[in-house]
C-alpha positions in Angstrom: 62.2 152.4 186.6 59.3 152.8 189.1 56.2 150.9 188.3 52.9 152.7 189.0 50.3 151.3 191.1 47.1 150.0 189.4 44.0 150.1 191.6 40.8 148.6 190.4 37.6 149.7 192.2 35.0 147.0 192.8 31.7 148.7 193.2 29.3 147.5 195.8 26.5 145.2 194.6 22.9 145.2 195.8 21.8 142.1 197.4 18.3 141.1 196.2 16.0 139.0 198.4 16.0 135.3 197.2 12.8 134.0 195.9 10.8 131.4 198.0 12.2 128.6 195.8 15.8 129.7 196.6 15.4 129.8 200.4 17.9 128.2 202.6 17.1 124.4 202.9 15.6 123.3 206.2 17.8 121.8 208.9 17.4 118.1 209.1 17.1 117.4 212.7 17.1 113.9 214.5 16.1 113.1 218.0 17.6 110.5 220.2 15.9 109.2 223.3 16.4 106.2 225.6 15.1 104.7 228.7 17.2 102.7 231.3 14.8 99.7 231.9 12.1 97.7 230.4 9.6 98.3 233.2 6.1 99.5 232.5 6.7 103.0 234.0 9.8 103.5 231.8 8.0 102.2 228.7 5.5 105.0 229.2 8.5 107.5 229.4 9.8 106.0 226.2 6.5 106.6 224.3 6.3 110.2 225.8 9.9 111.1 224.6 9.0 110.0 221.1 5.8 112.1 221.0 7.7 115.1 222.6 10.5 115.2 220.0 8.2 114.7 217.1 6.1 117.8 218.2 9.3 119.7 219.3 11.0 119.5 215.8 7.8 120.1 213.9 7.3 123.2 215.9 10.4 124.8 214.3 9.6 126.1 210.8 13.2 125.9 209.7 13.7 122.4 210.9 12.5 119.1 209.4 12.3 115.7 211.2 15.2 113.4 210.1 14.0 110.6 212.4 13.4 109.6 215.9 16.1 107.2 217.1 15.2 105.4 220.3 16.8 102.5 222.4 14.4 100.9 224.7 15.5 99.3 227.9 19.3 99.4 227.1 22.0 100.7 229.4 23.8 103.8 228.5 27.2 102.9 230.0 28.4 101.9 226.6 27.2 102.1 223.0 28.0 98.6 221.7 24.4 97.3 222.2 22.6 100.5 221.5 21.5 99.6 217.9 19.5 102.9 217.2 22.2 105.1 218.6 24.8 103.4 216.3 22.3 103.8 213.3 21.8 107.4 214.0 25.7 108.0 214.0 25.9 106.1 210.6 23.1 108.4 209.3 25.2 111.4 210.3 28.3 110.1 208.7 26.4 109.5 205.6 25.3 113.2 205.4 21.7 112.6 206.1 21.4 114.4 209.4 22.3 118.0 210.2 21.6 118.2 213.9 20.8 116.0 216.8 18.7 116.9 219.9 18.4 114.7 223.1 17.0 115.2 226.6 20.4 115.2 228.6 24.0 114.0 228.5 23.1 111.0 230.7 20.6 109.9 228.0 23.2 110.4 225.3 26.0 108.6 227.2 27.1 108.0 230.8 30.6 107.2 229.6 32.8 110.3 229.2 35.1 108.8 226.7 32.2 107.6 224.5 30.4 110.9 224.8 33.4 113.1 223.8 34.3 110.6 221.1 31.0 110.9 219.2 30.6 114.6 219.9 34.0 115.2 218.3 33.2 112.9 215.4 30.0 114.8 214.8 31.7 118.2 215.1 34.2 117.3 212.3 31.0 116.9 210.2 29.7 120.2 211.4 26.8 118.4 213.2 25.8 119.9 216.5 24.1 118.1 219.5 21.8 120.0 221.6 21.2 118.8 225.2 17.9 120.3 226.4 18.3 119.8 230.1 21.8 121.4 230.3 21.1 123.8 227.5 24.4 122.9 225.9 24.9 123.1 222.0 28.2 121.4 221.2 29.1 123.8 218.4 29.2 126.8 220.9 32.7 127.9 222.0 31.9 126.7 225.6 30.2 123.7 224.5 32.9 121.1 224.9 34.2 122.4 228.2 30.8 122.2 229.7 30.3 118.9 228.0 33.3 117.4 229.5 32.3 118.4 233.0 28.7 117.3 232.6 29.7 114.0 231.0 32.0 113.3 233.9 29.3 113.9 236.4 27.0 111.5 234.4 29.7 108.8 234.6 30.1 109.2 238.3 26.2 109.0 238.6 26.3 105.8 236.5 29.2 104.4 238.8 27.1 105.2 241.8 24.1 103.4 240.4 26.2 100.4 239.5 27.4 100.3 243.1 23.9 100.5 244.4 22.9 97.7 242.2 25.8 95.6 243.5 24.8 96.3 247.1 21.3 95.3 246.2 22.3 92.1 244.6 24.6 91.2 247.6 21.7 91.8 250.0 19.4 89.5 248.0 22.2 87.0 248.0 22.5 87.1 251.6 18.7 86.6 251.9 19.2 83.4 249.7 17.4 84.9 246.7 18.8 83.4 243.5 18.7 84.7 240.0 19.2 82.3 237.2 19.0 82.7 233.5 17.0 79.7 232.3 17.4 80.4 228.6 20.2 77.8 228.3 19.6 75.9 231.5 18.6 72.3 230.8 16.2 70.8 233.4 14.6 74.0 234.8 12.3 77.0 233.9 10.9 79.7 235.9 7.3 80.0 237.2 5.3 83.3 237.4 7.1 84.2 240.6 10.5 83.7 239.0 11.3 80.7 241.0 13.0 77.6 239.5 10.8 74.7 238.6 11.7 71.3 237.1 10.9 70.6 233.5 10.2 66.7 233.8 11.3 65.8 230.2 14.5 67.7 230.6 15.2 66.5 234.0 15.2 62.9 232.6 18.1 63.9 230.2 20.1 65.3 233.1 19.5 62.0 235.0 20.6 60.1 232.1 23.9 62.0 231.8 24.7 61.4 235.5 23.8 57.8 235.3 25.9 57.1 232.2 28.9 58.9 233.6 28.9 56.9 236.8 28.6 53.7 234.7 31.8 54.6 233.1 31.0 56.5 229.9 33.2 59.3 228.9 31.8 62.8 228.4 32.4 62.4 224.6 30.6 59.1 224.5 27.6 60.6 226.4 27.5 63.5 224.0 27.5 61.3 221.0 24.7 59.2 222.4 22.5 62.1 223.0 23.1 63.3 219.5 22.3 59.9 218.1 18.9 60.0 220.0 18.0 63.4 218.6 18.2 65.0 222.0 18.6 68.9 222.1 21.1 70.6 224.6 20.2 73.4 226.8 20.4 76.0 224.0 18.2 73.9 221.8 21.1 72.8 219.5 21.5 69.3 218.0 25.3 69.4 218.6 26.5 68.5 222.0 30.0 69.3 223.2 31.9 67.8 226.1 31.8 71.2 227.7 28.0 70.9 227.9 28.3 67.6 229.7 31.0 68.8 232.0 28.9 71.9 233.0 25.9 69.8 233.8 28.0 67.3 235.9 29.5 70.1 237.9 26.4 72.3 238.4 25.3 72.3 242.1 21.9 73.6 241.0 20.9 70.1 240.1 20.9 69.1 243.7 18.7 72.1 244.7 21.6 74.3 245.9 23.0 77.5 244.3 26.4 79.1 244.5 25.9 82.8 243.9 28.3 85.3 242.5 30.5 82.7 240.4 31.4 85.8 238.3 31.7 89.4 239.0 31.8 92.7 237.0 35.3 94.2 236.9 34.4 97.3 235.0 31.0 99.0 235.2 31.5 100.7 231.8 32.5 97.7 229.7 30.3 95.3 231.8 33.1 92.8 231.6 32.6 89.8 234.0 35.3 87.3 235.0 35.3 84.3 237.1 35.3 84.9 240.9 38.4 83.2 242.2 37.9 84.6 245.8 38.1 88.3 244.9 34.6 89.0 246.1 32.4 87.0 248.5 30.3 84.1 247.3 27.0 82.9 248.7 26.0 79.1 249.0 22.4 78.5 249.3 21.3 75.1 250.2 17.9 73.7 249.3 16.9 76.8 247.5 14.8 74.9 244.9 13.6 71.4 243.9 16.4 69.0 243.1 16.8 66.8 240.0 19.8 64.7 241.2 20.1 63.2 244.7 22.9 64.8 246.7 24.7 61.5 247.1 24.7 60.8 243.3 26.1 64.3 242.8 28.9 63.8 245.3 29.8 60.5 243.6 30.0 62.3 240.3 32.4 65.0 241.8 34.6 62.1 243.2 34.7 60.4 239.7 35.5 63.7 237.9 38.5 64.1 240.3 39.5 60.4 239.7 39.3 60.6 236.1 41.3 63.8 236.0 44.2 62.4 238.0 47.1 61.2 235.9 48.2 57.8 237.3 51.9 56.9 237.2 52.4 53.3 236.4 55.1 51.1 237.9 57.3 51.5 234.8 57.0 55.3 235.0 54.4 55.9 232.4 51.3 58.1 232.9 48.0 56.6 232.5 44.7 58.6 231.9 41.2 57.2 232.4 39.6 55.4 229.4 36.1 54.1 228.8 36.5 52.8 225.2 35.6 49.1 226.5 33.9 47.7 229.4 37.2 46.0 230.4 39.2 49.3 230.1 41.0 50.0 233.5 39.6 47.0 235.2 41.9 44.2 233.8 45.0 44.4 236.1 48.4 42.5 235.8 49.0 40.3 238.7 52.8 40.6 238.2 53.6 44.3 237.8 50.3 46.0 238.8 49.8 47.6 235.3 46.6 47.7 233.3 45.8 45.4 230.4 45.1 47.0 226.9 43.0 45.6 224.2 44.9 44.4 221.1 43.8 43.1 217.7 46.1 40.2 217.3 47.2 38.6 214.0 49.1 35.4 215.1 50.2 33.6 211.9 47.2 34.7 209.9 44.8 33.9 212.7 42.9 37.1 213.8 41.8 37.5 217.4 41.2 40.1 220.1 43.4 39.8 223.2 44.4 41.7 226.2 48.0 42.3 227.2 49.9 44.1 229.9 50.8 47.6 228.7 54.3 47.3 230.1 54.8 44.4 227.8 53.3 46.2 224.8 55.4 49.3 225.3 58.5 47.3 226.2 60.1 50.2 228.2 61.5 50.3 231.7 60.3 47.3 233.8 59.6 44.5 231.1 56.8 42.3 232.1 56.2 38.8 230.8 52.6 38.4 231.9 50.7 36.2 229.6 48.3 37.3 226.9 44.6 36.6 227.4 42.0 36.2 224.8 39.0 38.5 225.3 36.6 35.6 225.0 38.5 33.9 227.9 38.0 37.0 230.1 34.3 37.0 229.3 34.0 33.2 230.2 36.0 33.9 233.5 33.4 36.6 234.4 30.4 34.2 233.6 32.1 31.6 235.9 32.7 34.0 238.7 29.1 35.4 238.6 27.8 31.7 238.4 30.0 30.7 241.5 28.2 33.4 243.6 24.9 32.1 242.4 25.7 28.6 243.3 26.8 29.5 246.9 24.2 32.5 247.2 23.5 31.9 250.9 27.1 32.1 251.9 27.6 35.2 249.7 24.5 36.9 251.1 25.7 36.4 254.6 29.1 38.1 253.5 27.1 41.0 252.0 25.1 41.6 255.2 28.4 41.6 257.2 29.9 44.1 254.7 27.0 46.5 255.2 27.5 46.4 259.0 31.1 47.4 258.7 30.4 50.5 256.6 27.6 52.0 258.7 29.3 55.1 260.3 27.4 57.5 262.5 30.4 59.5 263.3 30.5 61.4 260.0 26.9 62.3 260.5 27.9 64.0 263.9 30.9 65.7 262.3 28.8 67.1 259.6 26.3 68.6 262.1 29.2 70.0 264.2 30.6 71.7 261.0 27.2 73.2 260.1 26.8 74.5 263.7 30.2 76.2 263.6 29.6 77.6 260.1 26.4 79.3 261.4 28.5 80.8 264.3 31.0 82.1 261.8 28.5 83.7 259.7 27.3 85.8 262.6 30.9 86.7 263.5 31.7 87.7 259.8 28.8 90.3 259.9 30.3 91.8 263.1 33.9 91.8 261.9 33.2 93.5 258.5 35.3 96.5 259.3 38.3 94.6 260.8 40.3 93.1 258.0 42.6 90.9 260.0 39.9 89.2 262.0 37.6 89.1 258.9 40.4 87.2 257.0 40.9 84.8 259.9 37.1 83.9 260.0 37.1 83.7 256.3 40.0 81.2 256.3 38.2 79.1 258.8 35.0 79.1 256.8 36.9 77.9 253.6 38.6 75.2 255.7 35.3 73.9 257.2 33.7 74.0 253.8 36.5 71.8 252.5 36.0 69.3 255.4 32.3 69.3 254.8 32.7 68.4 251.2 35.2 65.7 252.0 32.8 64.2 254.6 30.0 64.4 252.1 32.1 62.6 249.5 32.9 59.8 252.0 29.3 59.5 252.9 28.4 59.3 249.2 31.0 56.6 248.7 29.5 54.6 251.6 26.0 55.1 250.3 27.2 54.0 246.9 28.8 50.8 248.3 25.7 50.0 250.2 23.7 50.6 247.1 26.1 48.2 245.3 25.8 45.6 248.0 22.1 45.9 247.9 22.3 45.5 244.2 24.3 42.4 244.4 22.0 41.0 247.0 18.9 41.6 244.8 20.7 40.0 241.9 21.5 36.9 243.9 18.0 36.6 245.3 16.3 37.1 241.9 18.6 35.2 239.7 17.5 31.5 239.9 19.5 30.0 237.2 23.1 30.1 236.2 24.2 32.6 233.4 24.4 30.9 230.0 26.3 33.6 228.3 28.4 36.8 228.8 26.4 39.9 229.6 28.2 43.2 229.1 25.7 45.3 231.0 25.7 43.0 234.0 29.5 43.1 234.1 29.6 46.8 234.1 26.9 46.8 236.9 28.7 44.3 239.2 32.4 43.9 238.5 35.0 46.2 239.8 38.4 44.6 238.9 39.9 41.5 237.3 43.4 40.7 238.2 45.3 38.3 235.9 47.8 35.8 237.4 49.7 33.1 235.7 47.4 30.3 236.9 44.2 32.1 237.9 42.0 35.2 237.8 40.8 37.1 240.8 37.5 38.8 240.3 36.5 41.6 242.6 32.8 42.7 242.7 31.7 46.2 243.4 30.0 44.9 246.5 33.4 43.9 248.0 32.9 40.1 247.3 36.0 38.4 245.7 36.0 35.2 243.7 39.1 33.3 242.3 38.7 31.4 239.0 41.3 28.9 238.0 42.7 28.7 234.6 
């Protein structure tokens, strides 16, 4: 049976004009502006943009101002540090903004990926972005195509600017101009001309760190001592870490030099910097500013850093690392097997005492050593006796010290250093001429690295000779000034004068840092 169609006519309805109270709500429009640097000229541009957008939005009767979001002096290559930009996006996501206007794509973002990411995120919320300079509305059909092209051009522009900045930095490096952030740099600040100047009270802290390290203290012990004295580190914190001490001991700026381009930027978009391990050139500027630490002291510290880092293999195959827990650590040596002695709290039949024993005997592995055990008080008395022997026969020892100084004076190293410096100057000139020839460039570069290594080695040797001369002079001064024999053990004097004590079955051989040797019978 056929079913008849049923058609219902819906008559047209006359639309009436809405009353004033029912008019479409105004569009909430926000403006984003940004300047690239914090210079005075750009600061003026920053204020001008705020005034412009305030007037621009208020000039549209169907718009209302939803806020001016402005980042001052922040780079546009990424949005991580642009607080106002991120706050604006959050406001959009919260439904408080209907439209964004900005001067140009390059002001919004110079990173294509960031630009498109936020444009699409806003489009999902039906929020258009209008770029005045390019006359692009992201909600138009052609908007995203044009936006992709323009954002890519903006990114290339940013890359070009980044390259220009790098070239400018390299030129300044070649001229010896240094740039140092003094915010966390203990010992220095900047004057009105942005040159490094010494902060006297902080310089004393740096000198203390170098002095204590050369006296045998560990980095941890130095750090704890600074904390105990209420001294703040370079960042202004009470807590010191061994890394703070390590960085201070290795920083060439404390001798008035500066190694430039220790790190470099691997990506101009992310601004990620990594350690420069020979990937890009470095520039070493000597005497660029006032020194805090004498060059010879700095070189001695570099040598000591290497010495402490080296793992020593003992005669029984064990590895030994540096220890500074006690003034005798590392300096009491076994006359039988060549091992070091270790401090032991001994309980012998209820009688407690502190003794020193050969570690190969303590560990009882490999080569067994039957070297005798020595009371700590005995070693202390041996050292008092050795020092007093030098005082009793001071004239003879002073003559020996004068002879020792004569043997370490070496003018050949000074000439070798002068020759290296001269050759390095010649190679710098060659390097500039061969910038386009990779093969020759690398050959010259290898020679420069080799000469710098030789120079550092000679500087270390000179520093060690200077230190020995200083120790001989220190011993001579002590012998001349000390008129009476020592009555008791003096730990600081031992740390200052004694280099090594070798324990034999019937005697002790005490070696002074000045090169003098004294035997003390048991």
